[in-house]
C-alpha positions as CSV (number, residue, x, y, z in Angstrom):
1,M,-46.8,57.8,-63.5
2,G,-48.8,54.5,-63.8
3,V,-48.1,52.1,-61.0
4,Q,-49.1,48.4,-60.8
5,L,-50.9,47.7,-57.5
6,V,-50.6,44.2,-56.1
7,L,-52.9,43.2,-53.2
8,A,-51.2,40.5,-51.0
9,S,-54.4,39.2,-49.6
10,S,-57.2,36.6,-50.1
11,S,-59.8,38.9,-48.8
12,P,-62.7,39.6,-51.2
13,A,-63.7,42.6,-49.0
14,R,-60.3,44.3,-49.4
15,L,-60.3,43.7,-53.1
16,A,-63.8,45.1,-53.5
17,T,-63.0,48.1,-51.3
18,L,-60.0,49.0,-53.5
19,R,-62.0,48.5,-56.7
20,G,-64.8,50.6,-55.3
21,A,-62.3,53.4,-54.9
22,G,-61.2,53.1,-58.5
23,A,-58.0,51.0,-58.1
24,R,-57.4,47.9,-60.2
25,P,-55.4,45.7,-57.9
26,V,-53.9,42.4,-58.9
27,P,-54.7,40.0,-56.0
28,V,-52.1,37.4,-55.1
29,V,-52.8,35.1,-52.1
30,P,-49.9,34.9,-49.7
31,D,-48.9,31.7,-47.8
32,V,-47.9,32.7,-44.3
33,D,-48.2,31.2,-40.8
34,E,-50.6,33.5,-38.9
35,T,-49.8,32.0,-35.4
36,A,-49.1,34.6,-32.8
37,A,-45.8,34.6,-30.9
38,L,-45.8,34.2,-27.1
39,G,-46.7,37.5,-25.5
40,E,-47.1,39.3,-28.9
41,S,-49.3,42.3,-28.8
42,I,-52.2,42.6,-31.3
43,G,-50.7,45.7,-32.9
44,H,-47.3,44.0,-33.4
45,L,-49.0,40.8,-34.6
46,T,-51.1,42.5,-37.3
47,A,-48.1,44.6,-38.4
48,R,-45.9,41.5,-38.6
49,L,-48.4,39.5,-40.6
50,A,-49.0,42.3,-43.0
51,Q,-45.2,42.5,-43.6
52,Q,-44.9,38.8,-44.1
53,K,-47.8,38.7,-46.6
54,C,-46.0,41.3,-48.7
55,R,-42.7,39.6,-48.5
56,C,-44.2,36.3,-49.5
57,V,-45.9,37.8,-52.5
58,I,-42.8,39.8,-53.5
59,D,-40.7,36.7,-53.5
60,A,-43.2,34.9,-55.7
61,L,-43.6,37.8,-58.2
62,N,-39.8,38.3,-58.4
63,E,-39.4,34.7,-59.5
64,E,-41.9,35.4,-62.3
65,H,-40.4,38.8,-63.2
66,R,-43.7,40.5,-62.5
67,L,-42.2,43.3,-60.6
68,D,-40.1,44.7,-63.5
69,V,-42.4,47.7,-63.7
70,P,-43.1,50.3,-61.0
71,S,-45.3,48.5,-58.5
72,V,-46.9,48.9,-55.1
73,V,-47.4,45.7,-53.0
74,L,-50.0,46.1,-50.2
75,G,-50.5,43.6,-47.4
76,C,-53.0,43.8,-44.6
77,D,-54.0,41.8,-41.6
78,T,-57.0,42.4,-39.4
79,L,-57.9,41.1,-35.9
80,L,-60.6,42.0,-33.3
81,E,-59.8,42.9,-29.7
82,T,-62.6,42.7,-27.1
83,E,-62.3,42.6,-23.3
84,G,-58.6,41.9,-23.6
85,H,-59.0,38.9,-26.0
86,I,-57.7,38.7,-29.6
87,Y,-59.9,37.1,-32.2
88,G,-59.5,36.3,-35.9
89,K,-62.0,34.3,-38.0
90,P,-64.2,32.0,-35.9
91,G,-63.9,29.2,-38.4
92,T,-66.9,27.2,-37.2
93,P,-70.6,28.0,-36.5
94,E,-70.1,27.0,-32.9
95,A,-67.2,29.3,-32.4
96,A,-69.1,32.2,-34.2
97,I,-72.1,31.7,-31.8
98,V,-69.9,31.8,-28.7
99,R,-68.1,34.9,-30.1
100,W,-71.4,36.8,-30.6
101,Y,-72.6,35.8,-27.1
102,R,-69.5,37.6,-25.8
103,M,-69.6,40.6,-28.2
104,R,-73.3,41.6,-28.1
105,G,-74.0,44.8,-26.4
106,R,-70.3,45.5,-26.0
107,Q,-67.5,47.3,-27.9
108,G,-64.6,45.9,-29.7
109,I,-61.5,47.3,-31.4
110,I,-60.5,46.4,-34.9
111,H,-56.8,46.5,-35.5
112,T,-55.5,46.3,-39.1
113,G,-51.8,46.1,-39.9
114,H,-50.9,47.7,-43.2
115,H,-47.6,47.2,-45.0
116,V,-46.8,49.0,-48.2
117,V,-43.9,48.3,-50.5
118,V,-43.0,50.5,-53.4
119,V,-40.8,48.8,-56.0
120,R,-38.8,51.1,-58.2
121,D,-35.9,50.0,-60.4
122,G,-35.4,46.9,-58.3
123,T,-35.3,48.9,-55.0
124,L,-37.8,48.4,-52.2
125,H,-39.2,51.3,-50.2
126,E,-41.5,50.1,-47.4
127,M,-43.6,51.2,-44.5
128,T,-45.8,49.6,-41.8
129,R,-48.6,51.2,-39.9
130,V,-51.6,50.0,-37.8
131,A,-55.1,51.5,-37.9
132,T,-57.6,51.0,-35.1
133,T,-61.4,51.5,-35.2
134,V,-63.8,51.1,-32.3
135,V,-67.1,49.3,-33.0
136,T,-70.2,49.0,-30.8
137,F,-72.3,45.8,-31.3
138,A,-76.1,45.7,-30.9
139,D,-77.5,43.6,-28.1
140,L,-78.6,40.7,-30.3
141,S,-81.0,38.0,-29.1
142,D,-80.0,34.3,-29.1
143,A,-82.3,33.8,-32.1
144,E,-80.7,36.7,-34.1
145,I,-77.3,35.3,-33.4
146,A,-78.4,31.8,-34.6
147,R,-79.9,33.3,-37.8
148,Y,-76.8,35.4,-38.5
149,V,-74.5,32.5,-38.0
150,A,-76.7,30.4,-40.3
151,T,-75.8,32.7,-43.2
152,G,-72.3,31.4,-43.0
153,E,-70.8,34.9,-43.0
154,P,-69.4,35.4,-39.5
155,Q,-67.4,32.2,-39.6
156,V,-65.1,33.3,-42.4
157,V,-64.4,37.0,-41.6
158,A,-62.0,38.5,-39.1
159,G,-63.8,39.3,-35.8
160,G,-66.8,37.3,-36.8
161,F,-68.8,40.2,-38.4
162,T,-69.0,42.6,-41.3
163,I,-70.4,46.1,-41.8
164,D,-70.8,45.6,-45.6
165,G,-72.8,42.4,-45.5
166,F,-75.3,40.6,-43.3
167,G,-73.7,41.9,-40.2
168,G,-74.3,45.6,-41.0
169,P,-77.5,45.9,-39.0
170,F,-75.7,44.7,-35.9
171,I,-73.1,47.5,-35.7
172,T,-74.6,50.5,-33.9
173,R,-71.6,52.8,-33.7
174,I,-68.2,53.2,-35.4
175,E,-65.4,55.4,-34.0
176,G,-62.6,55.8,-36.6
177,D,-62.3,54.8,-40.3
178,P,-65.1,52.5,-41.3
179,H,-63.0,51.1,-44.1
180,N,-60.7,49.7,-41.5
181,V,-63.5,47.5,-40.3
182,V,-63.6,45.9,-43.7
183,G,-59.9,45.2,-43.4
184,I,-58.2,48.1,-45.2
185,S,-58.0,51.8,-44.2
186,L,-58.0,53.7,-47.5
187,P,-57.0,57.1,-45.9
188,L,-54.1,55.4,-44.2
189,V,-53.0,53.7,-47.4
190,R,-53.1,57.0,-49.2
191,Q,-51.0,58.7,-46.6
192,M,-48.4,55.8,-46.6
193,L,-48.2,56.0,-50.4
194,L,-47.6,59.8,-50.2
195,D,-44.9,59.3,-47.6
196,L,-43.3,56.9,-50.1
197,G,-43.6,59.2,-53.0
198,V,-46.6,57.7,-54.7
199,G,-49.9,59.6,-55.3
200,W,-53.2,57.8,-54.9
201,F,-54.2,58.5,-58.5
202,D,-51.0,56.9,-59.7
203,L,-52.6,53.6,-58.9
204,L,-55.8,54.5,-60.8
205,G,-54.1,55.4,-64.2
206,D,-55.0,58.2,-66.5
207,H,-58.7,57.5,-66.7
208,P,-60.0,56.0,-63.4
209,Q,-63.4,54.5,-63.6
210,K,-66.0,53.6,-61.0
211,G,-66.7,50.0,-60.2
C-alpha cells in the first residue's frame, strides 16, 4: 500500500531526517500560534502544538482535495527544558549567547511532541505522543560561544543548538533517541504508524532509495 506522507512543519532538519530514512514527505508549513497557555507543562505544550500543526495543514489540504488518497500527516514540535525553564528558538544573537551561558557544562531535556494522522477514505485516525532525550552540553568558553553564535545557527533552531550542524562538537552525551534532538523521533513515528495500521515501508513505496 502506497501512502502519501505530509510533513506539517517548516523544519529543514525534520525534512532532511525523513528523506535520509528513505521517505519522500511533502512539506506544508502550518500557521499556528505557539504561545504557551498559563501553567501549561512542556509535554502538554509540545503535544498540543504538534496536534494544531497537523489540523491546520489538514484543513488546508482538504480545501485543495489533496487528501483524496491514503495519507499520513505528521506534525512535530520541539522545546528544550533546562533547570526548570522552557526554551524554543533564541531568535536573536544576544538571546543565543545568554542561552549558552546558562547551558554550558549542564544537561538539558529535549521534548518533541509528535502527532500522526492517518487519512483513509475520508476518516481520520490519530495519535499523539511525546519523546524525550537528555543531552549534556560541553563547557564552552565565552569565545567559543561567540564564534558559534556568529554562525547564525543557534538563533533559528529549537533549544539554540544542533547535533547535525555546527553545534555537533558541543554535545558530549545523549541519553535517548538522537533523532529526537533533531526534532523528530523516527522510532517513535514508526511505532505510532504501526499502532494506526501503517507500516514504515508503506511511506517509502515499492522501491525506496537512499537520499
